[in-house]
C-alpha positions, 0 to 999 in steps of 0.5 A, spaced: 760 820 355 758 826 351 760 823 345 756 816 347 750 820 349 750 824 342 751 818 338 745 815 341 741 821 340 743 821 333 742 814 332 735 815 335 733 820 330 736 816 324 731 810 326 725 815 327 726 819 320 727 812 316 721 809 320 717 816 318 719 815 311 717 808 311 710 809 314 709 814 309 711 809 303 707 803 306 701 807 306 698 806 299 693 810 295 687 807 292 686 808 285 682 814 285 687 817 290 693 815 286 689 819 280 688 825 284 695 825 286 698 824 279 694 830 277 696 835 283 703 833 282 702 835 274 699 842 277 704 844 282 711 847 279 718 845 282 721 851 286 728 849 283 726 847 276 721 853 275 718 850 269 717 843 271 712 840 275 713 836 281 711 829 277 717 829 273 722 833 277 728 829 279 730 835 285 730 833 292 725 838 294 720 835 288 720 829 292 719 832 298 713 836 295 710 829 292 710 826 299 707 832 302 701 832 296 701 824 298 700 826 306 695 831 305 691 826 300 691 821 306 689 826 311 683 827 306 684 834 304 681 836 297 685 838 291 683 845 292 686 845 300 692 842 297 693 847 292 692 853 297 697 850 302 702 850 296 700 857 294 700 859 301 707 856 303 711 858 296 706 863 293 702 863 287 708 862 282 708 854 284 701 853 281 702 851 274 695 854 273 694 860 278 687 862 280 683 867 276 684 873 280 684 881 279 692 881 279 691 875 273 686 879 269 690 885 270 697 881 267 693 878 261 690 885 259 695 890 260 699 888 254 692 889 250 690 895 253 697 898 252 697 896 244 690 899 244 693 906 247 699 906 242 694 905 236 690 911 238 696 915 239 698 914 232 692 915 229 691 921 233 698 923 231 696 922 223 690 925 223 693 932 226 699 931 220 693 930 215 689 936 218 695 941 218 695 946 212 701 946 208 706 951 209 709 955 203 716 956 205 718 963 206 723 963 200 717 962 195 713 968 197 713 973 191 716 979 193 715 986 190 722 985 186 720 979 183 713 982 181 717 987 177 722 982 174 716 978 172 713 984 168 720 985 165 720 978 162 713 979 160 715 985 156 721 982 153 717 976 151 712 980 147 717 984 143 
């Protein structure tokens, strides 16, 4: 008896999900909505494929995400609301063109700032190297003995 009831419940669940899927497929988008759908599907990244928009991905989750886009368009939501829904649900990573914010600006500016700082350090070090006086090695500094030897050489040369 329990198996019969479980089978009936599973059958109703299967019928309900297939009816929902058919009802979503039967709802057609008008040309303007279809254009919005295509644009949004190109702007939203597949979370499985990573670098591929949901429009071209063959992953099951991409198909589900396309259905969600269609559902939200049929509800009358704007493109920004749909983008915000996906960003809240999956994170900013899901947007192929993320919103411009403080973190985005910092990520784009950091390499240039680090490059400028490195260049400044190199220029400062090069300036210090040029400004330091040349030191004479201690071996080349003449001593008293060297002076006496030079004087003896001069005397010999004069004779």
